[in-house]
N, C-alpha and C positions, 0 to 999 in steps of 0.2 A: 381399354383406355390406356393411352401412354402414360410414362412417367416423367414428369418434366425434369426432374433432375436428371434421371439416366440419359434423357434425349439431350440434356444441355453438357454433359459430360462426354458423351459419345459425339456431338458436334464439335466440343473443344479439342477432343483426340485427334478428328480428322482434319480440322482446319488449323489449328493453332499448335500442336505438338510438334508437328516437324520443324517449324521455324524455332520453336524454342531451343529444340534438341541442337539446331544449326547454332544457335546464338551461344548456348552453354558450351558446345564442343569447342567453337573459336575462343571464346574466353578462358576456358579453364584447360584447353589443350587434351580432354580426354574423353573419347567417345562414350565409353562405359559409364563413367559419372553423369555425363550429359542424359544419356538415354534413362539411366536408372533413377535420377533425380526427377526427370518429367513423370516418369512412371509412379513414383511414389507421391508426386503432386497429385495426380489425377486420382488416385486411391483417397488421398486426404479428400478430395473434392467428393467422392463417392461417400465418403463417412461423414461429413462436415455439413454439405448443403443440405442434406434434407432437415436439418436442425436449424440451420442459420440462413437458408436460402440462396438462391443462387446470386451471386454477386453483379453488379450492373456492368460490371467489366471482367468477363470470365477470363479474357485473354490476359489482362494485367494481373489477375488474382495467380494465374499459372504462371506468369514471369517471377513473380515475388516470390511464391512458395516454393518451385523449382530451384529457383537461384538459392534461397536459403538451406534446402537441401543438398545441393551441390556442395557448398560451403560446409556443410557439418560431415558430409562424407570424407572431404580433405582434409578437415580437422580430425576426424577419428583415424583416417590413414596415417596422418602424421603422429598421433600420441601412440598408434601401434608401433609405428616405425621408431619413434625414441626408447619405449619400452624395449623393445627387442634390443636396440642398439645398447643399452643399458646392461644387459644381462649378456648379450653375445656380440659385442662389436664386430668381429672378426666375421660375422655371417653376412654383415651389411656394409661392404667397403664403398657403395657408391651412393651418393646422397639420393633422396628422393626429387624426381623433376615433378615442375609444377608451380601454378601461382600460389604466394604467400596468403592462407584464407582470411587472415587478418586485414589485408587490404580490403578497401570499399570498394565493391563492385559497381556501385551506381553508376560511376562516370561511364565506364565501358558498356553498360547495359543501356546508357539512355543514347541510343543509336537512331537514327532516320532509316526510313523504309527503304532507302535504296540499299544501304548496309545489309538491313536485314535480306532482303531478297539476294543479296550476295552470297550471303553465307548460307540460305537456303540452297541455292544452285551448287556450293562447293559442297554440301553434303549430298544432293541426288548424284554430284558425280563422284563422290567417294563410295555412295553404295554401290555404284555401278563400275567401279575400277576394273580393269581388264584382269588383272591378277586373282580376284575373285572369280570362284566358280559360278557359272549362270546361275544356278539353284540358289547360291548363296546371294547373288546380286538380286535375285527377284524377293526374297525373304528378307533382306535387311531393308530393300526399299520401302517394302509395305510396312515394315515394321518403324523404321525411323521415320520416313518422309510420310507415309500415308498414314501413320498413327493407328493401324490396325494392332490387336492383340496377337500374342502367338497363338492362341487359341481360335482367333478369328482367320488366321492366315491357314492355319491346318484345316479348319474346316472348309475354307474356300477352296483347297487344293487336295482335299479327301485324302490327306496324308495324317500320321499320328502327330500330336502335339508335341511328344519327345524330339521328333526327326526336325522338326521346324526349328525348336529351341536349340536343337545342336547344330544346325547350320546357322543360326544368328551368332551362337557363341563363338563358333569356329571362325566365321567371317571377321568379328570384333577383334577375337585375338590376333588373326592374321594381318590386320589392319595397323594393331598395335605392335607386333614382333617386327613386322617389315616396316616399321613407321612410315606409314603410307600418308602423306601429308593431306591435310584438309585445305586443298586450293585448287584453283582452276589449272589445268593442266596446258602445256605449251599449245598442242593441238586441240583445241577447245571441239573442232568439228567431229575427229575421229573420236571423241568420248560420248559426245551428244550421240551418234550413231548407235554406240552400245547402249544408252539409257533408252533411245527408242526402240531397240531390240527387246530389250527387258519390258517395258511397258506393253508391247504389242504380243509379249509372250504371255504376259498376265491377261490381256484382253482375250485372246485366243483359248486361253484355257477354259475360260467361262464361255465363250462364243462357241467353239466346238463340243464342248462336253461331252471329250471321248470317254470319261469314266463314270459318268451318271446320264440318267435320262433328263431331257429337258437342258435348257440353257440356263449358268449360274449368272444371274444378272449382278450379284454383288461383286462379281471379279471384273466384270466388263465395265461395271459403273465406276469402280476404282481406279482401273487404267484409264477412262475418259478423265477423272478429275486430276490424276497425277500428270495426265497430258495437258490438260489445261495449264495445271501449275507451272510447266516446263515452257509451256507456250508464253504464259504471261511473263516469263523470267527471260526469256530469249525470243522476242517476236520478230526478232529479224531473220529467223532460221525458217524457210519455207518447208522443209520436210516435216517439222514438229507440226506446223498446221496441217500437212498432209496426212499424217497419222490422224490427227484428231479429227479430221473431215472423214479419214477412212472409218475410223471407230463409231463415228454418228451415224454414218450411213446402215451400218452393219447393225449398230443396235435399235436403229429404227425398225426394223423387220423381227424383232425377237419374237413377239406375239405373234405372228403367223407360222414361225419356223416349224413348230411341233403341234401337235394336233391335242384332243383331249386325253389319250392314251399316252401321251409322251413322245409319239412316233413322228420322225423328221417328215415334213412336208417340202418337196421340192420347190424352188424357188417360182417356177412357171405356173405350179398349181396353189401358190400361196393367196390367201384372201388380201389384195392389196388394199383394201378398205380401212384394214386393221393396222395398215402401217403408220407410223408416227410422222405425220406431214410436216410438224412443228420441228421436229428433229432433222429431217431430211432439208428443209430449208435452212437450218441452221448450219448445217454440214455444206451447202452450197455457198453460203455466206464465208464460212472459214476458207473454203478452197478457193473461192474466186482471187482474193488478193495473193494468196501465196503463189498461184500459177503466174501472177502479173508480175512477180520477181524474175521471171525467166532464169530459174535455177533448178530445172528438173530433176527429180529424184524417185526411188523406187516407191515410196510413199504416195507420193502425188499422183503418179500414174495408178496404183492400185485404187487411189481414191476414186479418179477419172472412171476407173472400170466400174467401181461399186456406186458413183453418180449416175452412170449409164442405165444401170438396173433401178436404182432407187427412183428416179425421175419419170421410168417409162410407168405409164397408168395402168397399163395390159402388157400381158406378155408378148403380145404380137406386136406392141408397140417398141420392143427392145432392139436397139441398134447393133446387130451383131457384127455387121462389118466395121463398123468404130471399134467394137470391143476387140475384133480379131487385131485390128491394126494397133490398139494399145497394148494388147499381150504381146505383139511382135516387137514393140519398142522396149517392154518390162524383161522379155526373153535377152534383147540385146545389152541390156543393164546388167542383168543377172546371171545369164548361162544357166539359171537352174533348171533342172529336169522336171520339177513339179511345175515351173511357169511354162515349160515346153508343153507338158500334157494338158493344162488350160487353153494355151495357144491353140492347141490341136482340136480341141473340143470347141473352141470359138470358130475357128475355121469351118468345122462340119456343120455348125448353125448358120452359117452365114453363106458357105459356097455349097453345100449339102453333103451329106453322109459318107459319101464315096471319097470325098476330097478330105474329111476329117480322120476316117480310117486310114488312108494312104500315109498322113503325117503320124497316127499313132503308131503305124507299124515299123516307123522309122525311129522311134524314140529308144534311147537308152540309160541304163542307169538307173531305173525303176523297177530292177528285179525286187519282187516280194512286197510292191507297193500296191495295195488292194484297189486302188481309184483307177488303176492302168486297164484291168480288166473290166471294172466296173464301166467305165468310159466306153471302152470297146463295146459292151454289151449294149448299151443305151444308142452307140450308133448303128450297130446291128439292127436294132429295133427300128431304127427310122428307116434304114434301108430296106426294112420287109424281109429282112432274115430272122426269124424267132428261134429256130433251132441254134443255130449258132450264137444267138443271144444268149440262151439258155446254159450252154456250154460256158460261156465268158462269167456269168453271173456265178455259175458254181467254183469257177477259179478265184474268183472274188471273195465268194465266201469262204474259202479255205486260207485265206489272207488276213481277213477283217478282224480285229481285235474289239472294238465298242460294240456293245449291246445295241445300241440306237441304231448305228449303219447296218449291222447285221439284220436287224428285223427290217430294215429298208430293203435291202437286197433280197431277202428271201421272199418278201411280198411281190417285189418285181418277177423275179423268177418264177414264183408259184403262180402268178396273173398270166405268165405267158406259158406254161404246162398246161393250165386248164382252159386257155383259149384256144 
């Protein structure tokens, strides 16, 4: 049986803490004060609510308590500064920056929804500032915007909690020392591109599950939720909707991608009756208006490819010529060797294995990438050349890292050997 207080606090952290951090960071000009004050308020909720009950307006409660705690922190810092100044004036030549804690914050906190949305967007853009390392961008976004605890982020990425904590501390220190402002950049589109890359990285960490057996749906769902937040904040940006649709299409197949033993099931072999049709339909509804803006981007094209798979009721219904065309467009946009690999596979499935093998043989820049020999092996199987396929599966096994993919490749190779 679930704990209603724990559920309420978790929901508050996920849905409202990011907005509250944004408001306090803007009000007091200190990201650390904002973050720690919101975390302190959430801890107070954990301790107090079992006795008092969950408030009628949890978000309002969080705003009041977190604001009070922020003012208390600033007052304590000011008192410490004055004590140090009294005994060692030469150690503190510069005054402490920041608002007067005696000021009444009520007027500034009485802000409308548009102002809150703007401040939340500023916080998202700050967490994904290009000056920060990608790992730090991910940790900071999940912590400050997503409301996840350090322990939850560490568990999601299968990393030590101390490592995640260090990333967050270093990122906040860099923001403070470099005086990175909490404001919209001049080139919003460029920063949004970084934010989308961060969110897709979080999603793929859960979807690909390179370091564990089976998908990690918590990371996928968190990426989807944060993409929804961004789409709500910037509804005019079609690439955000493109990413959201892509994530929903991919998430809809989660239950069919692994068998009971946690082994990978190829797309063509998946039980499509277990796909989430409601999620697929939602993805279609999200993608349509984005495409109507006539501003194509890489996430929209990837979503179109995913839509071709998700809307095919059987593997035989898959429109491989259309998918090959879309991969060709994506390759023209990105020049990515991995996209070129996927394009070659799609061509092989559309025009025959010999056409696919010819394209695979032309690829460069994928030395050491296990999916190149794996793709070649599958094409050789389709071409009726099993001995050559076994050799390519062996080459892929020498390169693969993840255990789930390794077991899949071994099964495919062993099936050919025994057949």
